[in-house]
N, C-alpha and C positions, 0 to 999 in steps of 0.2 A: 504494500500500500504506500503510495507516494505521500511525501510530507505535506503538512499544512502549516499555517502560521503558528509559531511557538512564542512563549513568553520568557524564554531563557536567553539572556544576552550572551551566554557563553557558547551557544550552538547556532542560534538563528535558523533560518530555513534555507536549505540548499536548493537552489533553483535549477542549476545545471552544472555539469562538469565541463570546463572549458580549458583553454591553454592558460599557462601562468602569465602570459603577456597580453591577455585579452583586455579590451577596453572599449571606449566610446559606447557606453551603455545608455540607451534611451528608454523611457517609460511613457506609457499613455494608457489611461483608463477610459473605458466606455461608461459614460455616466448612467445610461439606462440599465445595463446588465451588471455592472460592477466588475466585469472582466478587465484584467490588466494585461497589456501587451508589453513585452520587453524585447529589445534588440541589442545584440552585442557584436563586436567585431573581433575576429581572431584569424590567424593564419590557417588556410586550408588548401585544398588542391587548386582553387582559383584565387590564391593569394589572400590578401587582407580583406575579408569578405564578411557579410552579415548573416547572423542566425537569429531567428525569431521564435518566441514562445508565447503561448497564451495561458494565463493563470486565471482560475475562477476567483471569486471573492474570498475564498478560504485559503488561497495561496497554493492550490494544487495545480501542477502543470497539466495542460490538456493535450499537448502534442508530444507526449513522451519526454523522457529526461533530456534528450538531445535537441529537441525543438526542430524547426524546419530551416535548413541551410539553403540560402539562395545561391545555387550553383551554376545557373545558366551562363552568367557573364564572367569575364576575366577581369579581376581587379588589380590595382597596382600594389606594390609592396608597402606603401604608406597610404594614409587616408586621402581619398579624393573628395571627401565630404559626403556624409550620409545623414539622413533624417528619417523619422518614423512618426506616424500618428494613427490613433484609432479613429475610424470613421463613424458617422452617425448611424449607418446601417449595420453596425456590428462587426465590420471587418477591420483590417489594418493595412496601411500603405507604407512601404519602404521606398525611399527616394534617394538616388545616389548617382554619382558619376563613375565611369568605369575606365579601364585601361586604354580603350581606343578613343577616349575623349568625349563620348556621348553621355547624355543623362537619361535615366530611365526611372519609371515608377512601376512598382510591382505591388499588386493587391492580393492579399490572402483573405478568404472568407473565414468565418468563425470556426468552420470545420477543418480548416487547413488546406482547402483546395485553392487553386489559383484562379482568381476572378477574371484576370486579363491575360491569362496564359503565363507560363513560366518565365518567358522573356519580359513580360510586362509591356508597357508602351514607351516609345522613345519620345522624349520631351523636346520642346523648343525648336522644332524643325531641324534637329541635328546640330543646333548651336549650343553654346555653353562650354562645358568641360571643367568647371571649377565647382566649389561647394554648392550643394543643393539644399534648399529649405522646403518644408511642407507644413501646411496646417489643414485641418479638417474644414470642409464647407458644411452647409446646412442640409444638404440633400444626399449625403453618402459619397460625394465627390471630394476632391482636394484641390487646394491652390498650391502650385509649385513655383519655385524660384531658383534661378541659377545665374551665373555671370562668367565672363571671360576676361576680367580685369580691365575692360574698357566699357562694356555694356552689360545691362541686366536683362534677363528674360523671364517673364511671368506667364503662366499658363494654367487655366483651370481644366482639370480632368474630371469629367462627369462620373457618376457612380458606376456606369456600365463601361467605362474606359474611353468614352468619346473625348477626343481632344478638341478643346475650344481654341480660338485664335491665339497665336503666340504674340505676346506683347513685348516689344523691344524698347527699353529705356536707355537713352543715350544723350550725350551732350558733346558737341564737337570740341569744346574747349576744356573738358574735364574727363577724367576716367570715372566711371560709375561702377561701384562694386560694394561688396559686403552688405547685401540687402537682408532685411528681416520682414516678416509678414505678420499682419494682425487682421483679423476678420472684422469687417464693418457690418452695416445693416444690409439686409436683403441680399446676402451672399456676396456682397462686394468685398474688395480687399484693399488694404492700405499697404503700400510698399515703402518702408523707410530705408534709405540707402545713403552711402557716403560718396561725395564727389571730391576728388583730389586733383591736384595739378601735376602729379607724378613725382617719383623719387621716394627714397626711404623716409626722409624728413620732408613734410609737406604741409601746405595749408589745406585744411579739410573742413567741409561743411556737411551737415546731415540734413536731408530733405525728405519730405513725405509727399506721396501722390496716391490717389485712389483710382481703382479700375473696376469695371464690371466684367462678368464672365465672357461677354462677347468681344472683349478687347477695348471697349470704349473707356476713355479716361473720364472719370466722373468728378474728380476734384483736381485743381491745378497743383503744380509743384509748389510746395511751401517750404521755406527755409526754417528749420528748427534750431540748428546750431550754425552760426556764421563761421566763415573761414578765417577769422581773425587770429586763431591760434595755430602755431606751427608745432607739430609733434610727429612721432613715428606713425606711419600708416598702419602698423600692426595693431594699434589700439583700436579695436572695433566695438561697435555699439550693440545693444540688445533692445528688444522691443517686447511689450506685453500689452494685451488688450485691457482697456479700462472698464469693460463690462457694459458700456453704453454706446458702443459703435466707434469709439475713438481709441487712443492708446497712449502709453508712456514709452519714452526712449531714455535709456541711461547709458553712460559711457564713462570709463576711467581714463583720464588724461592729465597732463601736467597743469593745465590751466594757467592762470596768471602767476608769474613769479616762480615757476617750476614747482608749484604746490600741487602734488598729485592728489586728486580727489574724484569722487563720483559726482557727475553732473546729470541732472534730470530735466527732461523736456516733456511736454504733453501736447497732444492735438485732439480736437473734438471729432464728432461724427461726420463733420464736413471737411476734415483735414486741415482745420484752422488751428494755428498755435494759440494756446491759452496762457502761455507764460511769456511775459513781456520781454525778458532778457534773452537774447540769442546766444548768450554764454551759458544759459541754463542755471539751475539752482543746485548748489552744492549741499551734500549731506552734512558737511561740517565746515565751520569757518576756515577758509584757506590757511594752511599752516605748513610752511616750508620744512619744518622739523619732523613732520609725520606724513605717511601715506594712508589714504583711506580708499581701499580697493577691494577686489574680489567680490563685487556686488552680486546679489541675487535678489529678485523682487517678487512680490505678490501684490494683488489689489484687494482692498477691503470691499466685499460685495455690498456692504451697507452704505458706505460713504464714498466709494470709488477713489479713495486716497491710495497712493502707492506706499507700500511698506518695504523698505530695503534693509537687508542684513549685509554686513560688510566687515572686513578686517582692518584694524588699525595697527600699523607698524611704525617703527622709527625710520626716518628717511636715510640714515647713514649706513646701517648694516642690515636693516629689515629683520632684526633679531627679536625685537619685542613683538608680541602678538596678543591682541584682544579682539573680541567680537562685539559689534555694536548694531543697534537698530535705529531707524528714524522713519518718520511718517511725513509725507509731503502731499498737499492737496492738488487738485487739477490746475489751480491757478498759481501754484508755485509757493504756497505758504508752508514753511518748515515748522511743523507743530511741536517737535520735541527738541528744539534748540540744537545743540551739538550732539544729539543722540543719547540713547540709553545703553548703558553697559550691560552686556549679556554674560561675558566671561573674560576675565583677565588671566591669560595663560603664561604670563611671565616671558621667558625667552624661548619657550617651546611653541612651534607654529600651530596654527589652526588653519584648516583649509576645507574645501568643498562645503562651504557654508550655504545653507538652504533656509528659506522661509516660506510658509504656506498659511494663508488665511483660512479660518473656519468658515464653512458655508453660510452660517447665520450671521456673520459679521461680529460675533462676540469676542473675537480674539484671533490669535495666530500662534504658530509653532515655529521655533528656530532650531535647526539641527546642524551639526558640524562634526568633522573629524578632528579630534584633539590629540596631538602628540604629547607624550609625557616626558620628552627630553628635547634638547635643542639640536640633536643630531639624529641621523637615521630617518626611516620612513614609517615606522610602526605607529599605530594610532588606535584610539578608541572612538566610538560613535556615541554622541550624547544629544539629547533633545530637551528643550525647555518650552513650556507653554505660558503664554501671556494673555491678559485680557486686552480689550480694545484700547486701553489707556497705557499699555506697556508695563503693567504690573505683573510680576512673576506669579504664576499659579501652580506650577508643578515642574519637576525635573525627572528625567528618565534616562538611564544608561541603556542604549539600544544594543551596544556590543561592548563587552569588557575584555575581549581577547586582544592583546597587543601584537598585531601583525600588520603586514603591508597591504593596505587597502586602496583601491582606486574607485571612487564613488561614481555612480551614474551621473550623466550630465544634468539630470533633473530628478525631481520627485514627482509622484503622481498628482499631488494636491489632494485635498480631502474629498472623498466621494463615498457615499453610503456609510459614513461614520468613521472611515479610516484613511490614513495616508500611508504610502509605501515608499521605502527607501531601499536601494540595492547597491551592491558594490562587488568588485572582483577582488578576491583574495589572491594576491600575487605570490603568496607562500605556498599555496596548494592548488591553485588553478581552479578554484570553485567560484561560481556566481551565487551570491547569497542575497537574501532579502529579509526585510522585517517590516511588519505593519505596526501602526501606532494610532491610537484613538485621540479624540480631542481632549481627553482627560489624562493622556500620557500612558494609558494601558496598552499592553501588547498581547498578542495571541488572539484568542477568540474575542471578537467585538460584536456586540449586538447590532445588527444592521439598523441604521437610522431610517425612519420613514422618509421617503423622498418628498421634497417640497415641490410638488407639482403645481404649476400655475393654472388658473382657468384659461380656456382657449376661446378663440372666435369672439372676442369682446367687441360689442357694437352698441351704438346708441342712436336714437332718433327722436325728433320732436313730435309729440303727440298731444291730442286734445281728448280728454276723458269726457265722453258724452254723458255718462251717468251723473256726475256731480259738476260738470262744466268747469273742470280744472285743466290747467296747461302745465306741461313739463317735459322732462326727458325720460324716455323708456330705455333702460339699459338691459342688455341680454348677454349671456355668455354660455359656453359649454362647460359643464363641471369636469374637473380632473378625475382621473381614474381612482385616486384615493380621496375619500371624502374628508375635507378639513374640519377643524373645530368650528370655524366660521369664516365668512368672507369679510374683508375690510375694504370699504370704498372710500377713496380720498376725493373730495369734491372741492375743486379750486374755483372760488367765486370771482367775479370781475374785479373786486378790490384786493385780490390775492389772498383773502382769508381761506383757510382750508378747513372744511368740515369733514369729520370722519364718521361714517355710518357703518355699524356692525350688522351683517346680514346673516340670516339663518343658513346653515350649510346645505339644506335641502332645496333652497331657492336657486333659480338660474335667471332671475330677472328682478329689476328694481325700478320703481317709478319715483322720480324726484320732482315733486310739485314746485312750481315757481309762480309767484304772483305777478311778476313783471318780466318784460323782455330782457334777455341777458344771454351772454355767451359763457358757457360753463365747460370746464375741463374735468374729466373723470379718469381715475386710475384705480385698478382693482387688484387685490392680492388674495391669496388663500392663507389662512393661519392654521398651523399644525401644532402639535404638542411641543415640539422641540425647535421649530423653525417657522419662518415665513417665506412664501414663494416669491419669485420675481413678479413684476407687474404682468398682468394678462396682456396678451398681444391681440391686436385686431387682425382681420384677414390680410391686411396690407403690411403687417409686421410692426406697426406702431405700438408703443406701450401706454397709450392714452387714447381717450375718445373726447372729441370736442363737439358739443351740441349747441346750436344757436336757437334760442327760444324767441320766436318772432311772431308777429301777426296776431297778438292776443285780442286786440280791439277788433280786427277784421273777422276773426273767428266768432267773436261775440255777436257781431252784427249778422254773421252768416249762420246763426244757430238754427239747426234743423228742427222743425216742428212736426213735419210729416215724413216718416221714413218710407222710401220707395224700394230700395234694394240694399242688401248687405252682402259684402264680399269678404272672403278671408284674404290673407296676405299673398296667397298664390293666385288670386284673381278669380277664384271659384265662387259662384253665387250660392249664398246660404239661404235655405228656406226656413224662415222664422216668422211668427205672427207679431212679435214684439221684441224690443231690446232686452227685456227681462229674461228671454229664453237663451240669450247668448252666454256661452261659457267664458271663463277668463281668457283673455287674449287680445290681440290687436286686429281691428277690422277697418275696412273702407265702407263708409256709410254714404249712400246717395239718397238725397231727399230734398224737400222743399222748405225754404225759409218762411218766416211769417209774412213777408211781402211777396211770396210766390216765386222766388227765384230758385232754380235748380242748382244745387251745390254738392260737392263731394268732400268728405272729411275723413282723416285717419283718426280713429278713436281707440282708446284702450278700455277694456272692461276688466275690472278687478273685483272678484267676489270672495277673496280670501278674508 
């Protein structure tokens, strides 16, 4: 019987036997199923090449202990750039460049079969040849990105392997490279990339532009970081979605006065920079005596702030090592001053620092590999939990065996109550993993009820013929899991927000208004341990705006004689009086007091 997650930091869970020089481990969890995909690189018959494995939520490998090796292509003896992501339809896509210079994407179904064939699909019309990036789209497909050190290439691959138009991003006066992807709204993508004027030491700027799957550019190129700084081109940036259709960018570089620091930028859902300074916001006051680097970020789902974890070292020998965190808002406000200390490790290094927000926005976890001496490579793995204000809540030793570990490039983030961290043990050639809950517990973790949002949220202006009132009728589809209640946020014209609590068995709500007004509505589902995201409309918006107009006109057009009644499908309803109608919305055709023929949409509510 194969292993599952354990709570013993001296053993952890063996995921696979691999070579003792394996590395470049990537993780991605399917939010619906809780399955986690892991990909690692190691030498094989086709050189430095990827192997993939699927784990269920309990940590049990589903594709045998050896996983599935991608053996069709010949790889180089060093990394050509690989990436991997779980797709929304339950599969996984590996994206990479190979020995002959071409880029490919290979998709595996959950059962381990090849969705697009063993070769996969060739990307970018044969262009590219350098590092490849990939993120999941909304419909089972993926956005892919590559570059050739002068141009970038972005392309959407549909769930069935159909290649959409190749997007070429270039600038005659600059080299465009080192791109990152963040998913925008309606399956659009933002590409953040670096523009340089060539050379090892260069002026560099970071820009962002948005694209649709058909290749259309949907937002203009916007400069996030100006090219006023000169530094090595090898300092590259990272990007992360802000959860609202925009994203954050952060980069470690010398900054002013050779003060190495992490600098943060942000753009909104339209690709517009929201931080005034094109030099970015530093996580710490610039300090030439110290470096603030090795950053890793998460986004608070409640506030959309970015939370960064990073290492502080002295500038002269880099022998001092401590772990810090800081929180920055979308408009660039640094909320925790010069940061909050997580760990002071003296002269022994810390590395592979990770941070992940809890799904309900109540806090976050910081994990890191901590060496116990200032020489060698052996380390332990520790994690600490914090509330939303940065107060320590718990501490957990995830691994207490002092050996040479190389951590995965990322953690899974918290899904279904647990986060997962993996590493290669270079002493014995094993790939190990450990789960951890939002309370710091390891091993078996009670699955958290998913925070499913209502769907198909819609609103319309109606006239209630029974009591001659006017207002907005809001409707939605219930999520699969019934919440404790629905919470409706009503934004009035004066920006006042009214909160209405709605019974969980209801899927509609009538908001009566005495005067004409334009009202905005947002709806969530509230569960025992969490709150859902805002319900989306059929158009993908997370709000509904209803304009209440014509109250006086409808009063003058009050029907006194009903001629015909239709349902919302346009079907004629046979009734002898309005009192026979069930609860619902109808179109009433009739005569006014002065004999005019009018039609009105009315709502009948007999609850």
